[in-house]
C-alpha positions as CSV (number, residue, x, y, z in Angstrom):
1,M,7.5,11.5,-8.7
2,L,7.4,7.7,-8.6
3,K,11.1,7.4,-8.3
4,A,11.0,4.8,-5.5
5,G,8.5,2.6,-7.4
6,A,10.5,2.9,-10.6
7,T,13.7,2.1,-8.9
8,A,12.1,-1.0,-7.3
9,L,10.7,-2.1,-10.6
10,A,14.1,-1.7,-12.3
11,L,15.7,-3.8,-9.5
12,L,12.9,-6.5,-9.8
13,S,13.4,-6.6,-13.6
14,T,17.2,-6.9,-13.1
15,L,16.7,-9.8,-10.7
16,G,14.3,-11.5,-13.2
17,L,11.3,-11.0,-11.0
18,A,9.2,-9.1,-13.6
19,G,7.7,-12.4,-14.7
20,C,8.5,-14.1,-11.4
21,G,10.4,-16.8,-13.3
22,R,11.4,-19.9,-11.3
23,L,11.8,-18.2,-7.9
24,S,9.8,-19.5,-5.0
25,A,7.1,-17.2,-3.5
26,A,9.3,-16.7,-0.4
27,N,12.3,-15.7,-2.6
28,R,10.1,-13.3,-4.7
29,L,8.8,-11.7,-1.5
30,A,12.3,-11.4,0.0
31,A,13.6,-9.8,-3.2
32,A,10.6,-7.4,-3.4
33,K,11.0,-6.3,0.2
34,A,14.7,-5.6,-0.4
35,A,13.6,-3.3,-3.3
36,L,11.4,-1.2,-1.0
37,S,12.3,2.4,-0.1
38,P,13.8,2.8,3.3
39,R,10.9,5.1,4.1
40,C,8.4,2.2,3.8
41,H,7.2,1.0,7.3
42,Y,5.3,-2.2,7.2
43,A,1.9,-1.7,8.7
44,G,1.5,-5.0,10.5
45,K,-1.5,-7.2,11.1
46,R,-3.1,-5.1,13.8
47,V,-3.2,-2.0,11.7
48,L,-4.5,-3.8,8.7
49,A,-7.2,-5.6,10.8
50,Y,-8.3,-2.2,12.2
51,M,-8.5,-0.8,8.6
52,D,-10.3,-4.0,7.4
53,G,-13.0,-3.3,10.0
54,H,-13.8,0.0,8.2
55,L,-14.1,-1.4,4.7
56,V,-17.4,-1.1,3.0
57,A,-16.2,-3.3,0.1
58,P,-17.9,-6.7,-0.6
59,P,-18.0,-9.3,2.2
60,G,-14.7,-11.2,2.3
61,A,-12.7,-8.2,1.0
62,Y,-9.5,-7.5,2.9
63,L,-6.3,-5.4,2.8
64,R,-2.8,-6.7,2.3
65,Y,0.7,-5.2,1.8
66,G,0.1,-2.2,4.1
67,F,2.9,0.3,4.3
68,A,3.1,3.7,6.0
69,V,5.4,6.6,5.0
70,L,6.0,9.8,6.9
71,S,5.9,12.9,4.7
72,Q,9.2,14.8,4.4
73,D,7.8,17.7,6.4
74,G,7.4,15.2,9.2
75,H,3.8,16.1,9.9
76,T,1.7,13.5,8.0
77,W,1.8,9.7,7.8
78,F,0.3,8.1,4.7
79,L,-0.9,4.5,5.0
80,S,-1.5,2.5,1.8
81,A,-2.6,-1.0,1.2
82,E,-3.9,-3.2,-1.6
83,L,-7.6,-4.1,-1.5
84,V,-8.3,-7.7,-2.3
85,R,-12.0,-8.2,-3.1
86,G,-12.0,-11.7,-1.7
87,P,-10.0,-14.9,-1.4
88,Q,-10.8,-15.9,-5.0
89,F,-9.0,-12.7,-6.1
90,A,-5.8,-13.2,-4.1
91,S,-3.7,-13.9,-7.2
92,Q,-4.8,-10.7,-8.9
93,A,-3.7,-7.1,-8.2
94,G,-6.3,-5.1,-6.4
95,D,-6.7,-1.3,-6.1
96,I,-4.3,0.6,-3.8
97,L,-6.1,2.6,-1.1
98,T,-4.4,5.4,0.7
99,W,-5.3,7.1,4.0
100,Q,-3.8,10.1,5.9
101,V,-3.1,9.2,9.6
102,A,-2.0,11.5,12.3
103,G,0.1,8.8,14.0
104,F,1.7,5.5,13.1
105,P,1.5,2.8,14.3
106,Y,-1.3,4.1,16.5
107,V,-3.7,4.3,13.6
108,A,-6.9,3.6,15.6
109,Q,-6.3,6.8,17.7
110,S,-5.4,9.0,14.7
111,A,-8.7,9.4,12.9
112,P,-7.7,8.2,9.4
113,R,-8.9,10.2,6.4
114,S,-9.3,8.8,2.9
115,V,-6.8,10.3,0.5
116,D,-7.8,8.7,-2.9
117,A,-11.1,8.2,-4.5
118,R,-11.1,4.4,-3.9
119,A,-10.4,4.8,-0.2
120,R,-13.3,7.2,0.0
121,T,-15.7,4.7,-1.6
122,E,-14.3,1.4,-0.2
123,S,-13.9,2.5,3.4
124,S,-16.0,4.5,6.0
125,F,-13.3,7.0,6.7
126,P,-14.0,10.7,5.7
127,A,-12.2,12.4,2.9
128,S,-8.9,14.1,3.4
129,R,-8.1,17.5,2.0
130,L,-4.9,15.9,0.6
131,N,-4.6,13.8,-2.5
132,V,-2.3,11.1,-3.8
133,L,0.1,13.6,-5.3
134,Y,1.1,14.9,-1.9
135,E,4.7,14.0,-1.0
136,G,4.6,10.8,1.0
137,A,1.3,9.5,-0.4
138,E,3.0,8.6,-3.7
139,V,5.9,6.8,-1.8
140,S,3.5,4.8,0.4
141,R,1.6,3.7,-2.8
142,S,4.8,2.6,-4.4
143,C,5.7,0.6,-1.3
144,V,2.6,-1.4,-1.9
145,D,3.0,-1.6,-5.6
146,V,6.3,-3.5,-5.3
147,L,4.6,-6.5,-3.7
148,R,1.4,-6.7,-5.8
149,P,0.9,-9.6,-8.2
150,V,0.7,-7.2,-11.1
151,R,2.7,-4.1,-10.7
152,G,2.5,-0.6,-12.2
153,R,-1.2,0.4,-11.6
154,L,-0.6,3.0,-9.0
155,L,-3.4,5.4,-9.7
């Protein structure tokens, strides 16, 4: 179920990253990225900026650590990102939001749909018929979770 996230967490713990010890932020980020599933595709600034434009969250809220994953059936992309409620909350873990998109990286042309309850309330995209337990959605959420300040709050 959350095998990719569990594997990444095990690797981070082995590397001593669970408490982020004495490693610099750049080294922590590099190690965390190495722990990502090969299915994780970084969303990029343009995709996140587009998604930010559809947030109905408080002013100053933004998305970070966006990753897309193609479902194993090859028909659906899932895009997940962490919602940061404002700059003052940047050091805290935010909620992970997940959307279904028809095409990646051309998200703007793919009519995103909100997969989880938070995405439905925090963005203006309509609800998807799929949920976070759909194969691919879980993986995309675990991609984001690896990089969050506090890990392990996937749902």
